[in-house]
C-alpha positions in Angstrom: -20.3 -90.6 -88.6 -17.4 -90.7 -90.9 -16.0 -88.1 -93.4 -14.4 -89.0 -96.6 -11.0 -91.3 -95.9 -12.5 -92.3 -92.6 -11.8 -89.3 -90.6 -14.1 -88.4 -87.8 -16.5 -85.7 -88.3 -16.8 -83.1 -85.5 -20.1 -82.1 -83.4 -18.3 -78.7 -83.3 -15.6 -76.7 -84.2 -14.7 -76.2 -80.7 -13.8 -80.1 -80.5 -10.8 -79.5 -83.0 -7.7 -80.9 -81.5 -5.9 -78.4 -79.2 -2.7 -78.9 -81.3 -4.6 -77.5 -84.4 -6.7 -74.9 -82.8 -3.8 -71.8 -82.8 -3.5 -72.5 -86.6 -7.1 -72.3 -87.2 -7.4 -69.0 -85.2 -4.7 -67.3 -87.3 -6.4 -68.3 -90.2 -9.2 -66.5 -89.3 -11.6 -69.2 -88.2 -13.7 -68.8 -85.2 -14.1 -72.0 -83.0 -16.8 -70.8 -81.4 -18.5 -69.9 -84.6 -19.8 -66.6 -82.7 -20.5 -63.9 -85.4 -20.7 -66.8 -88.2 -23.7 -67.7 -90.4 -22.1 -71.1 -91.4 -18.7 -73.0 -91.0 -17.2 -75.4 -92.9 -13.7 -77.5 -92.1 -12.0 -79.7 -94.6 -8.7 -81.6 -93.2 -6.3 -82.7 -95.9 -9.0 -84.3 -98.0 -11.9 -85.1 -95.9 -14.9 -83.0 -94.6 -15.1 -83.2 -91.1 -17.4 -80.3 -90.3 -20.3 -78.2 -92.1 -22.8 -76.5 -90.5 -25.4 -73.3 -91.4 -27.3 -71.2 -89.4 -29.1 -68.8 -91.9 -32.3 -70.1 -93.8 -31.0 -68.4 -97.2 -27.5 -70.3 -97.0 -26.4 -73.5 -98.5 -22.9 -74.6 -97.1 -22.1 -78.2 -98.1 -19.0 -80.4 -99.5 -19.1 -80.2 -103.3 -19.6 -83.6 -103.4 -22.9 -83.5 -101.5 -23.8 -80.5 -103.3 -23.4 -82.3 -107.0 -25.6 -85.2 -105.4 -28.5 -82.4 -104.5 -28.2 -80.4 -107.3 -27.7 -81.5 -110.8 -27.7 -78.3 -112.0 -24.6 -77.4 -110.4 -22.7 -79.7 -113.2 -23.5 -77.0 -115.5 -21.2 -74.6 -113.1 -18.3 -76.9 -112.8 -15.4 -75.7 -114.8 -17.2 -73.0 -116.5 -15.2 -69.7 -115.4 -11.9 -71.8 -115.0 -11.1 -74.3 -118.0 -10.0 -77.9 -116.6 -7.1 -77.9 -118.9 -5.9 -74.5 -117.9 -2.7 -75.6 -116.4 -1.0 -78.8 -115.0 -2.4 -77.8 -111.5 -6.0 -77.5 -112.5 -5.6 -80.9 -114.6 -4.4 -82.5 -111.4 -7.4 -81.4 -109.6 -9.8 -82.4 -112.6 -8.4 -86.0 -112.5 -8.5 -86.8 -108.8 -11.4 -87.4 -106.5 -11.1 -83.9 -104.9 -13.5 -82.3 -102.5 -14.0 -79.0 -101.3 -16.8 -76.6 -100.4 -20.0 -75.2 -102.1 -21.5 -72.0 -100.7 -24.9 -70.2 -102.2 -26.9 -67.5 -101.3 -30.3 -67.9 -102.5 -32.2 -64.7 -104.2 -32.6 -61.8 -102.3 -31.0 -63.4 -99.3 -28.7 -61.2 -97.3 -26.3 -63.2 -95.5 -24.6 -60.2 -93.7 -22.9 -62.5 -91.0 -20.1 -64.2 -92.7 -20.0 -67.6 -93.6 -16.5 -69.3 -92.6 -14.5 -72.1 -94.3 -10.9 -73.2 -93.7 -9.1 -75.6 -95.8 -6.6 -77.3 -93.3 -3.6 -79.8 -93.6 -3.0 -81.8 -91.0 -0.8 -84.6 -92.4 2.9 -84.2 -93.5 3.5 -84.8 -97.3 -0.2 -84.3 -98.1 -1.2 -83.3 -101.5 -4.6 -81.1 -100.7 -6.9 -81.1 -103.9 -10.0 -79.0 -103.8 -12.5 -77.9 -105.9 -14.9 -74.9 -104.9 -18.3 -73.4 -106.0 -19.7 -70.2 -104.8 -22.8 -68.8 -106.0 -24.8 -65.6 -105.1 -28.0 -65.6 -106.8 -29.9 -62.4 -107.9 -30.1 -59.6 -105.4 -28.6 -61.7 -102.9 -25.5 -60.6 -100.7 -23.0 -63.0 -99.2 -20.1 -62.6 -97.0 -17.2 -65.4 -96.8 -14.2 -65.3 -94.6 -11.9 -68.5 -96.0 -8.6 -69.6 -93.9 -5.9 -72.0 -95.2 -3.7 -73.6 -92.6 -1.3 -76.2 -91.9 -0.4 -78.1 -88.5 2.6 -76.8 -87.1 4.3 -80.2 -87.4 4.0 -80.1 -91.4 7.5 -80.0 -93.0 6.3 -80.7 -96.5 3.0 -80.4 -98.6 1.2 -79.2 -101.6 -2.2 -77.3 -101.9 -4.2 -77.0 -105.3 -7.2 -75.1 -104.8 -9.7 -74.2 -107.6 -12.4 -71.8 -106.9 -15.2 -70.8 -109.2 -17.3 -67.4 -108.4 -20.7 -66.7 -109.9 -22.2 -63.4 -108.8 -25.7 -62.8 -110.6 -27.8 -59.7 -111.4 -27.5 -57.1 -108.0 -25.8 -59.7 -106.2 -22.7 -59.1 -104.0 -19.7 -61.3 -102.6 -17.3 -60.3 -100.3 -14.3 -62.8 -100.0 -11.6 -62.6 -97.3 -8.7 -65.1 -97.4 -5.9 -65.4 -95.0 -3.2 -68.1 -95.9 -1.2 -69.2 -92.9 1.4 -71.5 -94.1 4.7 -72.9 -93.3 8.1 -72.8 -95.0 7.4 -76.3 -96.4 4.2 -75.9 -98.2 3.9 -75.1 -102.1 0.3 -73.2 -102.7 -1.4 -73.1 -106.3 -4.8 -71.8 -106.0 -6.6 -71.2 -109.2 -9.9 -68.5 -109.0 -12.1 -67.0 -111.4 -15.1 -64.6 -110.7 -18.5 -64.0 -113.2 -19.9 -60.9 -112.2 -23.4 -60.2 -113.9 -25.3 -56.9 -114.3 -24.8 -54.8 -111.3 -23.0 -57.6 -109.5 -20.3 -56.4 -106.9 -17.0 -58.4 -105.6 -14.7 -57.5 -102.7 -11.8 -59.5 -102.8 -9.4 -59.4 -99.7 -6.3 -61.6 -99.5 -3.6 -61.5 -96.5 -0.4 -63.6 -96.2 1.7 -63.1 -93.3 3.5 -66.1 -92.6 6.2 -67.9 -94.8 5.5 -70.3 -97.3 7.8 -72.3 -99.8 6.1 -70.9 -102.9 3.0 -69.4 -103.8 1.6 -68.6 -107.3 -2.0 -67.1 -107.7 -3.8 -65.0 -110.0 -7.4 -64.6 -109.5 -9.6 -63.3 -112.7 -12.9 -61.3 -112.5 -14.7 -61.4 -115.8 -17.0 -58.2 -115.4 -19.5 -59.3 -117.9 -22.5 -57.3 -117.0 -23.6 -53.6 -117.0 -22.2 -51.7 -113.9 -20.4 -54.9 -112.6 -17.6 -54.1 -110.0 -14.5 -56.0 -108.7 -12.1 -54.9 -106.0 -9.1 -56.9 -105.2 -6.7 -56.0 -102.5 -3.9 -57.8 -101.1 -1.5 -57.8 -98.1 1.9 -59.5 -98.3 4.6 -60.2 -96.1 7.2 -62.5 -97.5 10.1 -63.4 -95.4 12.3 -66.8 -94.9 13.2 -67.5 -98.5 9.6 -67.1 -99.6 8.7 -67.0 -103.1 5.6 -65.5 -103.9 4.0 -64.9 -107.5 0.7 -63.0 -107.0 -1.4 -61.0 -108.8 -5.2 -60.0 -109.8 -6.5 -59.6 -113.0 -9.9 -57.9 -114.3 -11.4 -58.0 -117.7 -14.2 -55.3 -117.9 -16.8 -56.6 -120.8 -19.9 -54.7 -119.7 -20.6 -51.3 -120.2 -19.8 -48.9 -117.3 -18.1 -52.0 -115.5 -15.3 -51.1 -112.9 -12.1 -52.8 -111.3 -9.7 -51.7 -108.4 -6.6 -53.4 -107.7 -4.5 -52.0 -104.6 -1.8 -54.4 -103.0 0.8 -53.7 -100.2 4.1 -55.8 -100.2 6.8 -56.0 -97.8 9.9 -58.4 -98.5 12.7 -59.4 -96.0 15.0 -62.0 -95.0 15.5 -63.5 -98.9 11.8 -63.1 -99.5 11.2 -62.7 -103.2 7.6 -61.2 -104.3 6.5 -60.7 -108.0 3.3 -58.6 -107.7 1.5 -58.8 -110.9 -1.7 -56.8 -111.9 -3.6 -56.3 -115.2 -7.0 -54.7 -116.0 -8.1 -55.1 -119.5 -11.0 -52.6 -120.7 -13.3 -53.8 -123.5 -16.8 -52.5 -122.5 -18.1 -48.9 -123.2 -17.2 -46.7 -120.3 -15.5 -49.0 -117.9 -12.8 -47.7 -115.5 -9.9 -49.6 -113.9 -7.4 -48.6 -111.6 -4.2 -50.4 -110.3 -2.1 -49.5 -107.1 1.1 -51.4 -105.9 3.4 -50.3 -103.3 6.2 -52.3 -102.1 8.3 -51.9 -99.0 12.0 -53.5 -98.9 13.4 -54.6 -95.4 16.7 -56.0 -96.2 19.1 -56.3 -99.4 18.6 -59.9 -100.0 15.1 -59.7 -100.4 13.4 -58.7 -103.8 10.1 -57.1 -105.2 9.2 -56.8 -108.8 5.8 -54.9 -109.6 4.2 -55.8 -112.9 1.0 -53.5 -113.6 -0.5 -54.0 -116.9 -3.2 -51.8 -118.9 -4.8 -52.7 -122.2 -7.6 -50.5 -123.4 -9.6 -51.7 -126.8 -11.9 -48.4 -126.9 -11.7 -44.8 -126.8 -14.2 -44.1 -124.0 -12.1 -46.2 -121.5 -10.3 -44.9 -118.2 -7.5 -46.9 -117.2 -4.7 -46.1 -114.9 -1.9 -47.4 -112.4 0.6 -46.7 -109.9 3.6 -48.5 -108.5 6.2 -47.6 -106.1 9.0 -49.9 -104.0 10.8 -48.2 -101.6 12.4 -48.5 -98.2 11.7 -47.0 -94.5 12.6 -43.7 -94.5 15.5 -43.1 -91.8 13.7 -39.6 -90.7 10.3 -41.8 -89.7 12.7 -44.3 -87.4 14.5 -41.2 -86.1 10.9 -39.4 -85.2 9.6 -42.2 -83.2 12.6 -42.9 -81.7 12.6 -39.5 -80.2 9.0 -40.3 -78.8 10.4 -43.3 -76.5 10.3 -46.2 -79.1 13.5 -48.5 -79.6 14.5 -49.0 -83.2 12.9 -51.9 -83.7 9.4 -50.8 -82.2 9.5 -48.0 -84.6 10.0 -50.2 -87.3 7.2 -52.4 -86.4 5.1 -49.4 -86.1 5.8 -48.1 -89.4 5.4 -51.6 -91.1 2.2 -52.3 -89.1 0.9 -48.9 -90.9 1.8 -49.4 -94.5 0.2 -52.8 -94.3 -2.8 -51.7 -92.5 -4.9 -51.0 -95.3 -8.7 -49.6 -95.2 -11.0 -52.2 -96.8 -13.9 -50.3 -98.2 -17.2 -51.6 -99.4 -17.9 -53.8 -96.3 -20.7 -53.4 -93.7 -19.3 -52.1 -90.3 -19.3 -55.4 -88.2 -17.5 -57.1 -91.4 -15.1 -54.2 -91.6 -14.3 -54.6 -88.0 -14.1 -58.3 -87.8 -11.5 -58.0 -91.0 -9.2 -55.2 -89.5 -9.2 -57.5 -86.5 -7.8 -60.5 -88.2 -5.3 -58.5 -89.8 -4.4 -57.3 -86.7 -3.9 -60.8 -85.3 -1.7 -61.6 -88.3 0.3 -58.4 -87.7 0.7 -59.1 -84.2 2.0 -62.7 -84.7 4.4 -61.5 -87.3 5.7 -58.7 -85.0 
């Protein structure tokens, strides 16, 4: 059985090459599929593995989904315009693939789905279009990892992801990027949230990247629609990271919370953007951005933006950029740690953000993946 471009498909994720296994692990992918309701793996442009284990879940390549569901064309390029920028135009104009994930009405897919977009060939331009749909009163949890083989010296990743959260539905989406210093990354994501729908979006970047630019937007169109974005960034080795989250509060009593933790060192340069636009009656939003500088040759720029169009809207933000306090280092060194160990403990504590709103099992799994990223970092 062959995938697109003739790549052999896997019978099991455990059959992935040993050369790639560690790269997938660091992107949050579990090769044994324990604790996963489904798995999807795209290597370069070829789908080499796709499997579901839950009756209320659909998981397949976007090309197969378009063949099975004619109605899916109504979702393609609906929340992200194909002509939004040069990168969406590139994805639109090419024969791309990606994943389709759908939780059916009333299905509670508590055990997470895992999906990995993997680059194995040098100088590859990986172009992906994903569609994720949570039907009415359903629940869907996704762990997605983007990664490259350690041999990659240069690559480009363009990923378009469109999310649709129907009435009373919930999606948690945890993305781990495990890139390398030669990779340019340009994700384009947007979410449409209907009445009483909820999005919890977690993003983790701990490894070097040549440049990354992403600015996902949640459109809270329904009453009581909620969006939460949490980002954890460690920028080093000349990384150029322009990242942010944006929420447009359209529905009555809609809400958004945007939280980011950024560490910059070794010529890392981060622009941390965030924006909440309040339009719906009694909507509320909060932005929190904290940055930690570890070297004089790094840079962090925090740009929080708030816009209210009604008098009954409550929006707020807080932003701070600082350094590790010397007394904290001395305190830990007095208790037997070296200066390097003390610094590591402080950085881990700074980045170790509690992610709220997840089921206990998924919260523990997300924490485990964050700890794995921190261990690789330190």
